[in-house]
C-alpha positions in Angstrom: 4.1 75.6 -48.3 5.6 72.3 -49.5 4.5 69.2 -47.5 8.1 68.5 -46.3 8.5 72.0 -45.1 5.1 71.9 -43.4 6.0 68.7 -41.5 9.4 69.9 -40.4 7.8 73.2 -39.2 5.1 71.3 -37.4 7.6 68.9 -35.7 9.7 71.9 -34.7 6.6 73.5 -33.2 5.7 70.4 -31.3 9.3 70.1 -29.9 9.0 73.8 -28.9 5.8 73.0 -27.1 7.5 70.1 -25.3 10.3 72.4 -24.3 7.8 75.0 -22.9 6.1 72.2 -20.9 9.5 71.2 -19.5 10.4 74.8 -18.7 7.1 75.2 -16.9 7.8 72.1 -14.9 11.2 73.4 -14.0 9.8 76.7 -12.9 7.6 74.9 -10.4 10.7 73.1 -9.1 9.8 69.8 -10.7 11.8 67.8 -13.1 10.5 66.0 -16.3 9.1 62.6 -15.6 11.6 59.8 -16.1 10.1 57.4 -18.6 11.3 54.1 -20.0 9.9 51.9 -22.8 10.1 48.1 -22.9 9.3 46.9 -26.4 10.3 49.3 -29.1 8.2 48.0 -32.0 5.2 49.5 -33.6 2.9 50.3 -30.7 5.6 50.7 -28.1 7.0 53.7 -30.0 3.6 55.0 -30.9 2.5 55.1 -27.2 5.8 56.7 -26.2 5.5 59.4 -28.9 1.9 60.2 -27.8 3.1 60.5 -24.2 5.9 62.9 -25.2 3.2 65.0 -26.9 1.1 65.5 -23.7 3.7 65.7 -20.9 7.1 67.0 -20.0 9.1 63.7 -20.0 12.7 62.6 -20.3 13.0 59.1 -21.9 15.9 57.6 -19.9 16.0 54.1 -21.3 14.7 51.8 -24.1 14.7 48.0 -24.1 14.2 45.5 -26.9 15.5 42.1 -27.7 16.0 43.4 -31.3 19.0 45.8 -31.1 18.1 47.4 -34.4 14.6 48.2 -33.1 16.1 49.7 -29.9 18.6 51.8 -31.9 15.9 53.1 -34.3 13.7 54.1 -31.4 16.6 55.9 -29.6 17.3 58.0 -32.7 13.7 58.9 -33.1 13.3 59.8 -29.4 16.3 62.1 -29.6 14.4 64.1 -32.2 11.1 64.1 -30.3 12.0 64.9 -26.7 12.8 68.4 -25.6 16.3 67.7 -24.3 17.4 66.1 -27.6 19.1 63.4 -25.6 19.4 59.9 -27.1 18.4 57.4 -24.4 20.6 54.3 -23.7 19.3 51.0 -24.9 19.1 47.6 -23.2 18.4 44.0 -24.2 17.1 43.0 -20.8 14.3 45.0 -19.0 15.8 44.0 -15.6 19.0 45.9 -16.3 17.0 49.0 -17.5 14.9 49.1 -14.4 17.9 48.6 -12.1 20.1 51.2 -13.7 17.7 53.9 -14.7 14.9 53.7 -12.0 12.2 55.2 -14.2 9.1 56.8 -12.8 6.9 55.6 -15.7 7.4 52.4 -17.7 5.6 51.7 -20.9 5.3 48.0 -21.8 4.7 47.5 -25.6 6.1 43.9 -26.0 4.3 41.0 -27.6 1.5 39.6 -25.4 3.5 36.8 -23.9 6.0 39.3 -22.5 3.5 41.7 -20.8 3.3 40.2 -17.3 6.9 39.9 -16.1 8.1 43.4 -17.0 5.0 45.0 -15.6 5.4 43.2 -12.3 9.1 44.1 -12.0 8.4 47.7 -12.9 5.8 47.9 -10.1 8.4 46.4 -7.7 10.9 49.0 -8.9 8.5 51.8 -7.9 7.3 52.8 -11.4 3.8 53.4 -12.6 3.0 51.5 -15.7 1.2 51.8 -19.0 0.8 48.3 -20.3 -0.6 47.2 -23.7 -3.6 44.9 -24.0 -4.3 42.1 -23.5 -2.6 42.5 -20.2 -1.6 38.9 -20.0 -1.2 35.6 -22.0 -3.0 33.5 -19.3 -5.4 34.2 -16.5 -3.1 33.8 -13.5 -0.6 36.2 -15.0 -3.4 38.8 -15.0 -4.3 38.0 -11.4 -0.7 38.5 -10.5 -0.5 41.8 -12.3 -3.5 43.2 -10.4 -1.9 42.0 -7.1 1.4 43.6 -7.9 -0.2 47.0 -8.7 -2.1 46.9 -5.5 0.7 45.6 -3.3 3.2 48.2 -4.5 0.6 51.0 -4.7 1.2 51.7 -8.4 -0.9 53.4 -11.0 -1.4 51.1 -13.9 -3.2 52.1 -17.1 -4.0 49.5 -19.8 -3.8 50.4 -23.5 -7.6 50.0 -23.9 -7.9 53.5 -25.3 -11.4 52.9 -26.7 -12.4 54.1 -23.2 -10.9 57.5 -24.1 -11.9 57.7 -27.8 -13.8 60.9 -28.4 -16.4 59.8 -30.9 -17.1 56.5 -29.0 -17.8 58.5 -25.8 -20.0 60.8 -27.8 -21.9 57.8 -29.1 -22.4 56.6 -25.5 -23.8 59.9 -24.4 -26.0 60.5 -27.4 -27.6 57.1 -27.7 -27.0 55.0 -24.6 -27.1 57.4 -21.7 -29.8 59.5 -23.3 -32.0 56.5 -23.7 -32.3 57.1 -27.4 -31.1 53.5 -28.2 -33.5 52.0 -25.6 -33.0 48.8 -23.8 -30.1 46.7 -25.1 -30.0 43.0 -24.6 -27.9 41.7 -27.6 -24.6 43.0 -28.8 -22.5 41.7 -31.6 -18.7 42.3 -31.7 -17.1 41.1 -34.9 -13.9 41.0 -37.0 -13.9 40.0 -40.7 -10.2 40.8 -41.3 -8.1 38.2 -43.0 -5.8 36.0 -41.0 -2.5 36.7 -42.8 -0.2 34.6 -44.8 1.8 31.6 -43.9 5.3 32.1 -42.3 8.4 31.4 -44.4 10.5 28.4 -43.4 12.4 28.7 -40.1 16.0 29.8 -40.1 18.8 31.1 -37.8 17.7 34.5 -36.4 19.8 37.5 -37.4 22.6 38.6 -35.0 20.8 41.7 -33.9 17.9 39.6 -32.5 18.1 37.7 -29.3 15.6 35.0 -30.2 16.0 33.1 -26.9 15.0 36.3 -25.0 12.2 37.0 -27.5 10.6 33.6 -26.8 11.3 34.1 -23.1 8.9 32.2 -20.8 6.8 31.0 -23.7 6.8 27.5 -25.2 9.8 27.4 -27.6 9.2 28.1 -31.3 11.9 28.4 -33.9 12.5 31.8 -35.6 10.9 32.7 -38.9 11.5 36.0 -40.6 7.7 36.3 -41.0 7.1 36.4 -37.3 9.1 39.5 -36.4 8.4 42.3 -36.5 4.7 42.8 -36.1 3.4 39.4 -37.4 3.8 37.4 -34.2 0.1 37.4 -33.5 -0.2 34.3 -35.8 1.8 32.4 -33.2 -0.3 30.8 -30.5 2.9 30.5 -28.4 3.0 34.4 -28.2 -0.6 35.5 -28.5 -4.3 34.7 -28.1 -5.0 35.5 -31.7 -7.6 38.0 -32.8 -9.6 37.3 -29.7 -6.8 38.7 -27.6 -6.1 41.5 -30.0 -9.4 42.8 -31.5 -12.2 41.3 -29.4 -10.6 42.6 -26.2 -10.7 46.2 -27.3 -14.4 46.2 -28.2 -15.6 43.8 -25.5 -13.9 46.1 -23.0 -15.7 49.1 -24.5 -19.1 47.3 -24.2 -18.3 46.6 -20.5 -17.4 50.3 -20.0 -20.6 51.4 -21.8 -22.9 49.3 -19.5 -20.7 49.0 -16.4 -20.4 45.3 -16.7 -18.1 43.2 -14.6 -17.2 39.6 -15.1 -19.4 37.5 -17.4 -21.1 34.7 -15.4 -20.3 32.1 -18.2 -18.3 32.0 -21.4 -18.5 29.6 -24.2 -16.9 29.5 -27.6 -16.6 27.4 -30.7 -14.2 27.6 -33.7 -10.6 26.9 -34.5 -8.5 26.6 -37.7 -11.3 25.7 -40.0 -10.3 27.3 -43.4 -6.5 27.7 -43.2 -4.5 24.9 -44.9 -3.4 22.1 -42.6 0.3 22.6 -43.4 0.4 26.2 -42.4 2.8 27.5 -39.7 0.2 30.0 -38.5 -1.5 28.3 -35.6 -4.0 30.8 -34.2 -7.7 30.3 -35.0 -9.3 31.7 -38.1 -12.9 31.3 -37.0 -14.6 31.8 -33.7 -18.0 32.5 -32.1 -17.9 33.3 -28.4 -20.7 34.1 -26.0 -20.2 36.2 -22.9 -23.3 35.8 -20.7 -24.6 38.4 -18.3 -27.9 38.3 -16.5 -29.7 40.8 -18.8 -27.4 40.9 -21.8 -25.7 38.5 -24.2 -22.5 39.8 -25.8 -21.3 37.7 -28.8 -17.9 37.8 -30.6 -17.8 36.7 -34.2 -14.5 36.2 -36.0 -14.4 35.0 -39.6 -11.2 35.5 -41.6 -12.5 34.3 -44.9 -15.3 34.9 -47.4 -17.1 38.1 -48.1 -17.2 40.9 -45.5 -20.9 41.6 -44.8 -20.0 44.9 -43.0 -17.8 46.8 -45.5 -18.1 50.0 -43.4 -17.6 48.1 -40.1 -15.2 45.2 -40.8 -14.1 45.4 -37.2 -16.8 46.8 -35.0 -19.8 46.4 -32.7 -23.5 46.4 -33.4 -25.8 47.3 -30.4 -29.4 46.3 -30.8 -31.8 48.4 -28.8 -35.6 48.4 -28.8 -35.5 52.0 -30.1 -32.8 51.6 -32.7 -29.5 50.1 -33.8 -26.1 51.6 -33.1 -23.0 50.6 -35.1 -19.6 51.6 -33.8 -16.0 51.2 -34.8 -12.6 52.9 -34.2 -13.3 55.0 -37.4 -17.0 56.1 -37.0 -20.4 55.4 -35.7 -23.9 55.1 -37.2 -27.3 55.2 -35.5 -30.4 53.9 -37.2 -33.7 54.7 -35.5 -36.3 51.9 -35.3 -39.3 52.4 -37.6 -37.6 54.9 -39.9 -36.1 58.3 -39.4 -32.8 59.7 -40.6 -29.7 57.8 -39.7 -27.0 59.7 -37.9 -23.3 59.3 -38.5 -20.0 60.7 -37.1 -16.3 60.1 -37.8 -13.4 59.6 -35.5 -11.5 62.7 -34.4 -8.2 63.3 -36.2 -5.7 65.9 -35.0 -3.1 65.8 -37.8 -3.1 69.6 -38.2 -2.5 70.0 -34.4 0.0 67.2 -34.3 1.7 67.0 -37.7 4.3 64.7 -36.4 1.6 62.0 -36.3 1.8 62.1 -40.1 5.6 62.0 -40.2 5.6 58.8 -38.1 4.2 56.5 -40.7 3.2 53.9 -38.1 0.8 56.2 -36.3 -2.8 55.2 -36.5 -4.4 58.6 -37.1 -7.8 57.4 -36.0 -6.4 56.4 -32.6 -3.9 59.1 -32.0 -6.4 61.5 -30.2 -7.7 58.6 -28.1 -4.2 57.5 -27.0 -3.3 61.1 -26.1 -6.4 61.4 -24.0 -5.7 58.0 -22.5 -2.2 59.1 -21.5 -3.6 62.3 -20.0 -5.9 60.3 -17.9 -3.0 58.1 -16.8 -1.0 61.1 -15.8 -3.9 62.6 -13.9 -4.6 59.4 -12.1 -1.0 59.0 -10.9 -0.8 62.6 -9.9 -4.1 62.5 -7.9 -3.7 59.0 -6.6 -6.8 57.5 -8.2 -7.6 54.7 -10.5 -7.3 55.5 -14.2 -10.1 54.8 -16.6 -8.6 51.5 -17.8 -7.2 50.4 -14.5 -5.3 47.1 -14.4 -8.2 45.4 -12.8 -10.6 46.4 -15.6 -7.9 45.3 -18.1 -7.7 42.0 -16.4 -11.4 41.3 -16.6 -11.6 42.1 -20.3 -8.3 40.2 -21.1 -9.1 37.2 -19.0 -12.6 36.9 -20.5 -11.1 36.7 -23.9 -8.5 34.2 -22.8 -11.3 32.1 -21.3 -13.2 32.2 -24.6 -10.1 30.6 -26.3 -9.9 28.1 -23.5 -13.6 27.2 -23.9 -13.0 26.7 -27.6 -10.0 24.5 -27.1 -11.7 22.4 -24.4 -14.9 22.1 -26.4 -17.2 23.1 -23.5 -18.6 26.2 -21.8 -17.0 27.6 -18.7 -18.9 29.0 -15.6 -16.7 31.6 -14.0 -16.4 32.1 -10.2 -15.2 35.7 -10.1 -14.9 35.8 -6.3 -12.3 33.0 -6.3 -10.8 33.5 -9.8 -11.6 30.0 -10.9 -13.8 28.0 -13.3 -16.5 26.2 -11.4 -16.4 22.4 -11.3 -13.7 22.1 -14.0 -10.3 20.9 -12.8 -8.9 20.6 -16.3 -9.8 24.2 -17.1 -8.4 25.5 -13.8 -5.1 23.7 -14.5 -4.9 25.6 -17.8 -5.4 29.1 -16.2 -1.6 29.3 -16.0 0.8 28.1 -18.7 4.0 26.4 -17.9 6.9 28.7 -18.1 10.0 27.7 -20.1 13.4 27.2 -18.5 14.3 29.2 -15.4 11.5 31.7 -15.8 9.1 31.7 -12.8 5.4 32.2 -13.4 4.1 34.9 -11.0 1.0 34.4 -9.0 -0.9 36.8 -6.7 0.9 35.3 -3.8 4.5 35.5 -5.0 4.6 39.0 -6.6 
């Protein structure tokens, strides 16, 4: 069978499966779940497509400040969902929520736009799947937790490492079994490059509402290098690789060892190697320490020089007194102390079961099975009225810890965290910077005003 025919056949089979799921729902007197997506770029569409694969849903609305992105997503959704309907598109999430009243909202926007749509979706009665890091600043995260609890909504965070099959296998085989032994030092690292400089600023294209794109963030002129997908180099919109890559694996470490808030966070680094005249203004170097009573978790980011971990360029090394465990989104390796044969395993891929993953070029095949499992957990939690595996509060702890690492680096001093009161101890300047100033008429939410 030719590859094109195989893919088309597989996609048709997947659509048929979705139709069967929808029919089963109807037979039980239930309608497909009404779903909306806010942020129709790379991972917004990816999350939505994985949800369609595991549940009978009807996508009732798509929102993006880039009309081309919204139109593209609408066309793709019409080919994926069982009804074949092409959902309406919106440029303002508030209009979508008001007109469509979805039951589930996926938030896949850039980081500076996670908080406001999530809070409004909770107010509108929707359960939410929001990407990580949940917030741009600490107070936003506090407000998001408060909104989920106040409106009694199920909120899952896209920290799908908690649902990644080979990483849960590694936990069971080496940590819970005791084979790794006592662990007191953990290294999380990224040796990825930091990207190229942005082209000169220019007038945004007519299909892109740049004022809405910037939204509550500090104003920054449009460059074609920022959108789509390269906005993480803008400090105005992101917390850099700490908020992107560290948060995933720091959260996994917390999950492995049932860790809560670190008692102290300190970090050094900055833009140390990138040319001074660059337009990319997120750090290229950072070392952060997250302190716990019996464990030190260190984050090392270096976007230049040789990669000392060619098999684990973004990963975690757990040092136990009985061995060493290396993990990443692609694989794991265990090295017994004192000799013995290393043990290895690869990430689960399901391209044969879900051939549409291959057809959608933006799918991360190593993460697809994990995201599907994460979506199933989300659906189960909302159905049974329990907390999902990456509940918004857990997402807040991991996200805020990474945000505080950046704050420590920028202030040039360590921060002692008061988890009970959600403040830095004895540091007025740091506490003033737990919430950024919103631009224009946008109002910064707090736990008291959601």
